[in-house]
C-alpha positions as CSV (number, residue, x, y, z in Angstrom):
1,M,-0.1,0.0,0.0
2,P,1.5,3.3,-1.0
3,Y,2.0,5.9,1.7
4,K,2.1,9.7,1.6
5,I,5.7,11.1,1.7
6,S,5.9,14.5,3.3
7,L,8.3,16.7,1.3
8,N,10.2,19.4,3.2
9,S,9.8,22.5,0.9
10,T,12.3,24.6,2.9
11,T,15.0,22.0,2.4
12,I,14.2,21.8,-1.4
13,H,14.4,25.6,-1.6
14,H,17.7,25.5,0.4
15,W,19.1,23.2,-2.2
16,M,18.0,25.4,-5.0
17,V,19.5,28.4,-3.5
18,N,22.8,26.7,-2.8
19,N,22.9,25.0,-6.3
20,V,23.4,21.6,-4.7
21,T,24.1,18.7,-7.1
22,L,21.8,15.7,-7.3
23,Q,24.6,13.3,-5.8
24,A,24.9,15.6,-2.8
25,I,21.2,15.7,-2.3
26,E,21.1,11.9,-2.5
27,A,24.0,11.5,-0.1
28,E,22.4,14.0,2.3
29,L,19.0,12.1,2.3
30,H,20.9,8.7,2.7
31,S,22.6,10.2,5.8
32,K,19.2,11.2,7.2
33,G,18.1,7.6,6.9
34,M,15.4,7.9,4.2
35,D,14.3,5.0,2.1
36,A,14.8,4.9,-1.7
37,H,11.3,5.8,-2.5
38,S,11.4,9.0,-0.4
39,I,14.7,10.0,-1.9
40,A,13.3,9.5,-5.3
41,E,10.3,11.7,-4.5
42,H,12.6,14.4,-3.0
43,I,14.8,14.4,-6.1
44,K,11.7,14.5,-8.4
45,E,10.3,17.5,-6.6
46,F,13.7,19.3,-6.7
47,K,14.0,18.7,-10.5
48,R,10.4,19.9,-11.0
49,Q,11.0,23.1,-9.1
50,R,14.4,23.8,-10.7
51,N,12.8,23.3,-14.3
52,A,9.9,25.6,-13.3
53,L,12.3,28.3,-12.3
54,R,14.2,27.9,-15.5
55,Q,11.1,28.0,-17.6
56,F,9.9,31.3,-15.8
57,K,13.3,32.8,-16.5
58,G,13.0,31.7,-20.2
59,F,9.6,33.3,-20.6
60,I,10.9,36.6,-19.1
61,Y,13.8,36.5,-21.7
62,M,11.4,35.8,-24.5
63,A,9.1,38.7,-23.4
64,V,12.1,41.1,-23.3
65,G,13.3,39.9,-26.7
66,A,9.7,40.3,-28.1
67,F,9.7,43.8,-26.7
68,F,12.9,44.7,-28.4
69,G,11.7,43.4,-31.6
70,F,8.4,45.3,-31.4
71,I,10.2,48.5,-30.6
72,S,12.6,48.0,-33.5
73,C,9.6,47.4,-35.8
74,V,7.7,50.5,-34.6
75,L,10.8,52.9,-34.7
76,T,11.8,51.5,-38.2
77,L,8.3,52.1,-39.6
78,S,7.8,55.4,-38.1
79,E,11.3,56.6,-39.0
80,A,11.5,58.6,-35.8
81,F,15.2,58.8,-35.8
82,P,16.4,58.8,-39.5
83,Q,20.2,59.0,-38.5
84,W,19.8,55.8,-36.5
85,Y,17.8,53.9,-39.0
86,D,20.4,51.2,-39.7
87,F,21.1,50.6,-36.0
88,I,17.4,50.4,-35.2
89,L,16.6,48.1,-38.1
90,Y,19.5,45.7,-37.8
91,G,20.9,46.3,-34.3
92,L,17.8,46.2,-32.2
93,T,16.2,43.4,-34.3
94,I,19.3,41.2,-33.8
95,I,19.3,42.0,-30.1
96,G,15.6,41.2,-29.7
97,I,16.0,37.9,-31.7
98,T,19.1,36.9,-29.6
99,I,17.5,37.5,-26.4
100,A,14.3,35.6,-27.5
101,F,16.4,32.7,-28.6
102,I,18.2,32.6,-25.2
103,G,14.7,32.4,-23.6
104,L,13.7,29.6,-25.9
105,Y,16.8,27.8,-24.8
106,F,15.8,28.0,-21.2
107,V,12.2,26.9,-21.9
108,L,12.9,24.1,-24.3
109,E,16.0,22.5,-22.6
């Protein structure tokens, strides 16, 4: 009969803040005397929270990249700064695309 495992969220947050490796987490839980099923559940929850944080960061990067792309498009079409036309058209667009692709990397990895 399966039983409910209580996950310690403060410990998992502490591991994330200190960037602890999976081997160190497993060794720490073994030293506390936990069984293999509890260790697997703790590691699973750690990975889930770590990936959720990476995805959130990735979506922020994609939003910033999209914003740069939008600003580049608006400034290019309005020709608000004719002397900076090339920088706005090529520079801001490349910056926006690069930042958006960095965000995609964080989301899709």
